C-alpha positions as a Markdown table, in Angstrom:
| # | Residue | x | y | z |
|---|---|---|---|---|
| 1 | Met | -112.1 | -36.0 | -17.3 |
| 2 | Gly | -109.0 | -35.8 | -17.9 |
| 3 | Thr | -106.8 | -33.5 | -20.7 |
| 4 | Gly | -104.1 | -35.2 | -22.1 |
| 5 | Arg | -100.9 | -34.1 | -23.5 |
| 6 | Ser | -99.1 | -35.0 | -26.7 |
| 7 | Ala | -95.2 | -36.6 | -26.9 |
| 8 | Val | -92.9 | -34.3 | -27.6 |
| 9 | Ser | -89.2 | -34.9 | -29.0 |
| 10 | Pro | -86.7 | -33.2 | -30.9 |
| 11 | Thr | -86.5 | -33.7 | -34.7 |
| 12 | Arg | -84.9 | -31.5 | -37.2 |
| 13 | Asn | -86.5 | -29.5 | -39.9 |
| 14 | Ser | -86.4 | -32.1 | -42.8 |
| 15 | Val | -83.4 | -33.8 | -42.1 |
| 16 | Gln | -84.4 | -37.1 | -42.6 |
| 17 | Pro | -82.4 | -40.3 | -40.1 |
| 18 | Ser | -79.2 | -40.4 | -42.0 |
| 19 | Gly | -78.6 | -36.2 | -41.0 |
| 20 | Phe | -78.3 | -37.5 | -37.0 |
| 21 | Ala | -75.5 | -40.1 | -38.5 |
| 22 | Gln | -73.6 | -37.0 | -39.8 |
| 23 | Ala | -74.3 | -35.0 | -37.3 |
| 24 | Thr | -72.5 | -37.1 | -34.5 |
| 25 | Val | -69.8 | -37.2 | -37.1 |
| 26 | Lys | -69.6 | -33.4 | -36.6 |
| 27 | Val | -70.0 | -33.3 | -32.9 |
| 28 | Ala | -67.0 | -35.5 | -32.6 |
| 29 | Gln | -64.7 | -33.9 | -34.9 |
| 30 | Glu | -65.9 | -30.4 | -33.4 |
| 31 | Leu | -64.7 | -32.7 | -29.5 |
| 32 | Glu | -62.0 | -33.9 | -30.7 |
| 33 | Ala | -60.5 | -30.0 | -32.5 |
| 34 | Leu | -61.3 | -29.3 | -28.3 |
| 35 | Arg | -58.7 | -32.4 | -27.4 |
| 36 | Ser | -56.6 | -31.3 | -29.8 |
| 37 | His | -56.1 | -27.2 | -28.8 |
| 38 | Phe | -56.7 | -27.4 | -25.0 |
| 39 | Gln | -53.1 | -30.4 | -25.5 |
| 40 | Asn | -50.9 | -27.4 | -27.3 |
| 41 | Lys | -51.6 | -24.3 | -26.8 |
| 42 | Ile | -50.3 | -21.2 | -26.3 |
| 43 | Asp | -51.4 | -18.0 | -23.2 |
| 44 | Gly | -49.7 | -14.9 | -23.3 |
| 45 | Cys | -46.0 | -15.9 | -24.6 |
| 46 | Leu | -46.0 | -13.5 | -27.1 |
| 47 | Ile | -43.3 | -12.3 | -29.8 |
| 48 | Gly | -41.7 | -9.0 | -30.5 |
| 49 | Ala | -39.4 | -6.2 | -30.9 |
| 50 | Pro | -36.1 | -7.5 | -28.9 |
| 51 | Thr | -34.3 | -5.5 | -26.8 |
| 52 | Thr | -31.5 | -5.5 | -28.9 |
| 53 | Pro | -32.2 | -4.0 | -32.5 |
| 54 | Ser | -31.5 | -7.2 | -35.3 |
| 55 | Ser | -28.6 | -5.9 | -37.6 |
| 56 | Gln | -26.5 | -7.4 | -40.6 |
| 57 | Ala | -23.1 | -6.6 | -41.4 |
| 58 | Ala | -22.3 | -5.7 | -44.8 |
| 59 | Gly | -22.3 | -8.2 | -47.9 |
| 60 | Val | -21.9 | -11.9 | -46.7 |
| 61 | Gly | -21.8 | -10.7 | -43.0 |
| 62 | Asn | -23.0 | -12.6 | -40.2 |
| 63 | Thr | -27.1 | -11.4 | -39.5 |
| 64 | Val | -28.2 | -10.7 | -35.7 |
| 65 | Cys | -31.9 | -11.4 | -35.3 |
| 66 | Asn | -33.4 | -11.8 | -32.4 |
| 67 | Val | -37.1 | -11.6 | -30.5 |
| 68 | Asn | -38.4 | -10.4 | -26.9 |
| 69 | Ile | -41.0 | -13.3 | -25.8 |
| 70 | Ala | -42.9 | -12.1 | -23.0 |
| 71 | Ala | -44.3 | -14.6 | -19.8 |
| 72 | Gly | -47.1 | -17.0 | -20.5 |
| 73 | Leu | -47.9 | -20.6 | -20.2 |
| 74 | Lys | -47.6 | -23.2 | -22.8 |
| 75 | Thr | -49.3 | -26.3 | -22.8 |
| 76 | Val | -47.1 | -29.1 | -24.3 |
| 77 | Asn | -49.4 | -32.4 | -24.9 |
| 78 | Gly | -51.1 | -31.6 | -22.6 |
| 79 | Val | -48.4 | -30.5 | -19.5 |
| 80 | Asn | -49.1 | -26.6 | -18.4 |
| 81 | Leu | -45.4 | -25.1 | -18.3 |
| 82 | Asn | -44.7 | -21.4 | -17.0 |
| 83 | Gln | -42.8 | -19.5 | -19.1 |
| 84 | Ala | -40.6 | -17.1 | -17.9 |
| 85 | Ala | -40.0 | -13.6 | -20.2 |
| 86 | Val | -36.9 | -14.2 | -22.3 |
| 87 | Ala | -34.9 | -11.1 | -24.0 |
| 88 | Asp | -33.3 | -10.8 | -27.0 |
| 89 | Gln | -34.2 | -14.9 | -27.6 |
| 90 | Ser | -31.0 | -15.5 | -30.5 |
| 91 | Val | -33.1 | -16.3 | -34.5 |
| 92 | Ile | -29.7 | -16.6 | -36.0 |
| 93 | Ala | -26.3 | -14.5 | -34.9 |
| 94 | Gly | -22.2 | -15.3 | -36.0 |
| 95 | Ala | -23.3 | -16.3 | -40.0 |
| 96 | Leu | -25.4 | -15.1 | -42.6 |
| 97 | Trp | -28.6 | -16.0 | -42.3 |
| 98 | Asp | -28.4 | -18.2 | -45.6 |
| 99 | Ala | -26.7 | -17.2 | -49.2 |
| 100 | Gly | -30.3 | -15.5 | -50.3 |
| 101 | Phe | -30.3 | -13.2 | -47.7 |
| 102 | Val | -29.3 | -10.5 | -50.4 |
| 103 | Ile | -30.2 | -7.0 | -50.4 |
| 104 | Gly | -34.3 | -7.1 | -51.1 |
| 105 | Ala | -35.1 | -10.7 | -49.5 |
| 106 | Ser | -37.1 | -12.0 | -46.4 |
| 107 | Ala | -36.1 | -14.2 | -44.3 |
| 108 | Val | -38.9 | -16.2 | -41.9 |
| 109 | Ala | -38.6 | -17.9 | -38.3 |
| 110 | Ala | -40.9 | -20.3 | -36.6 |
| 111 | Ile | -40.6 | -19.9 | -32.2 |
| 112 | Val | -41.2 | -22.7 | -31.3 |
| 113 | Ala | -41.5 | -24.9 | -27.6 |
| 114 | Tyr | -40.9 | -28.8 | -27.4 |
| 115 | Gly | -40.7 | -31.6 | -25.5 |
| 116 | Thr | -41.4 | -32.4 | -21.8 |
| 117 | Ala | -39.8 | -29.3 | -20.8 |
| 118 | Gly | -41.4 | -27.4 | -23.4 |
| 119 | Thr | -37.8 | -25.4 | -24.4 |
| 120 | Ile | -37.8 | -23.6 | -26.8 |
| 121 | Leu | -36.5 | -23.7 | -30.2 |
| 122 | Val | -35.8 | -21.2 | -33.7 |
| 123 | Val | -36.7 | -23.1 | -36.8 |
| 124 | Arg | -35.7 | -20.4 | -39.8 |
| 125 | Gly | -37.2 | -20.6 | -43.3 |
| 126 | Ala | -34.6 | -19.7 | -46.5 |
| 127 | Ala | -34.4 | -16.8 | -47.3 |
| 128 | Ala | -36.2 | -15.4 | -51.2 |
| 129 | Thr | -37.3 | -11.9 | -52.6 |
| 130 | Thr | -39.5 | -10.4 | -49.9 |
| 131 | Gly | -42.7 | -11.4 | -51.0 |
| 132 | Ser | -41.8 | -14.6 | -51.5 |
| 133 | Gln | -40.7 | -15.7 | -48.1 |
| 134 | Val | -41.9 | -18.7 | -46.9 |
| 135 | Ala | -42.2 | -19.5 | -43.0 |
| 136 | Pro | -41.5 | -23.1 | -41.9 |
| 137 | Thr | -43.3 | -26.4 | -42.4 |
| 138 | Asn | -44.9 | -28.6 | -39.8 |
| 139 | Ala | -42.9 | -31.3 | -41.2 |
| 140 | Ala | -39.6 | -28.9 | -41.3 |
| 141 | Ile | -39.9 | -27.8 | -37.7 |
| 142 | Gln | -41.3 | -31.2 | -36.7 |
| 143 | Thr | -37.8 | -32.5 | -39.1 |
| 144 | Ala | -36.0 | -30.3 | -36.6 |
| 145 | Val | -37.5 | -30.4 | -33.4 |
| 146 | Asp | -36.5 | -34.8 | -34.0 |
| 147 | Leu | -32.7 | -34.1 | -34.3 |
| 148 | Leu | -32.6 | -32.9 | -31.0 |
| 149 | Thr | -35.4 | -35.6 | -29.2 |
| 150 | Ser | -37.3 | -37.7 | -31.9 |
| 151 | Gly | -40.5 | -37.3 | -31.7 |
| 152 | Ala | -41.2 | -34.9 | -29.3 |
| 153 | Pro | -44.5 | -32.8 | -29.6 |
| 154 | Trp | -44.3 | -28.9 | -29.9 |
| 155 | Val | -46.8 | -26.1 | -30.1 |
| 156 | Lys | -45.3 | -22.9 | -32.3 |
| 157 | Leu | -45.2 | -19.5 | -29.7 |
| 158 | Gly | -44.9 | -17.5 | -33.0 |
| 159 | Glu | -43.6 | -16.3 | -36.6 |
| 160 | Thr | -40.7 | -13.1 | -36.9 |
| 161 | Thr | -39.9 | -11.7 | -40.1 |
| 162 | Leu | -36.3 | -10.2 | -41.0 |
| 163 | Asn | -36.1 | -8.3 | -44.7 |
| 164 | Arg | -33.1 | -6.7 | -45.0 |
| 165 | Thr | -33.9 | -3.6 | -46.6 |
| 166 | Gly | -29.7 | -2.5 | -47.6 |
| 167 | Asn | -26.8 | -3.5 | -47.2 |
| 168 | Thr | -26.3 | -2.9 | -43.5 |
| 169 | Thr | -30.2 | -2.1 | -42.9 |
| 170 | Val | -32.8 | -4.8 | -41.6 |
| 171 | Thr | -36.4 | -4.7 | -40.8 |
| 172 | Gln | -38.5 | -7.3 | -38.5 |
| 173 | Thr | -42.0 | -8.0 | -38.3 |
| 174 | Tyr | -43.8 | -10.3 | -35.3 |
| 175 | Asp | -47.0 | -12.4 | -36.1 |
| 176 | Asn | -48.2 | -14.3 | -33.4 |
| 177 | Thr | -51.5 | -15.5 | -35.0 |
| 178 | Gln | -49.4 | -18.5 | -36.1 |
| 179 | Arg | -50.2 | -20.2 | -33.0 |
| 180 | Pro | -52.6 | -23.1 | -32.1 |
| 181 | Ser | -56.2 | -21.1 | -32.3 |
| 182 | Leu | -59.3 | -23.1 | -31.1 |
| 183 | Ala | -61.1 | -23.7 | -35.3 |
| 184 | Ile | -64.5 | -24.8 | -34.2 |
| 185 | Asn | -67.0 | -23.9 | -37.0 |
| 186 | Gln | -70.2 | -23.0 | -36.2 |
| 187 | Asp | -72.9 | -24.4 | -37.9 |
| 188 | Ala | -76.5 | -23.2 | -38.3 |
| 189 | Gly | -77.8 | -26.0 | -38.9 |
| 190 | Phe | -77.6 | -27.7 | -35.4 |
| 191 | Gly | -79.9 | -24.7 | -34.1 |
| 192 | Asp | -82.1 | -25.6 | -36.1 |
| 193 | Trp | -84.1 | -28.7 | -33.9 |
| 194 | Ser | -87.8 | -27.0 | -32.9 |
| 195 | Ala | -90.5 | -29.3 | -31.1 |
| 196 | Val | -93.6 | -31.0 | -32.4 |
| 197 | Ser | -95.9 | -33.0 | -31.0 |
């Protein structure tokens, strides 16, 4: 007498067919996040303390702010580009950051790569009382890019914050967490499949 084997099919516990449509949408969203990440990403290219320390002249004198950029790979709109190490990439020189950059103020600048060549561009935010400073928005960065090459894609390497602690003294910090990250959200529900006969 032959033995039979029951058919096994994947189902999701306590999920109606509409759940499959929801899952399909979630998968499509995660795939789009993957595509976007690999189209615009940074490997290496860390920004850090400049070779020549940043400085501030007295009163409304010149602000000199620099960052160093480590070598790495930058991908802008799907094009992989080598980034050579840069010493003293200028954030500002030859002028005061802005009228609000007084003692007790801070300001943030974004360092981005844009266009088909991945050219480095610095976009500065407005100075404000330390703790209230805001980095340039994506819209502000795109506006700055458009002034050079209209509609060009860009990717952020990181940000630097300059703090005016005295008439002629500044401190500086660097934030490499502001570059693109792979934002894939784990959904425990996707692991909730079982085989039933």
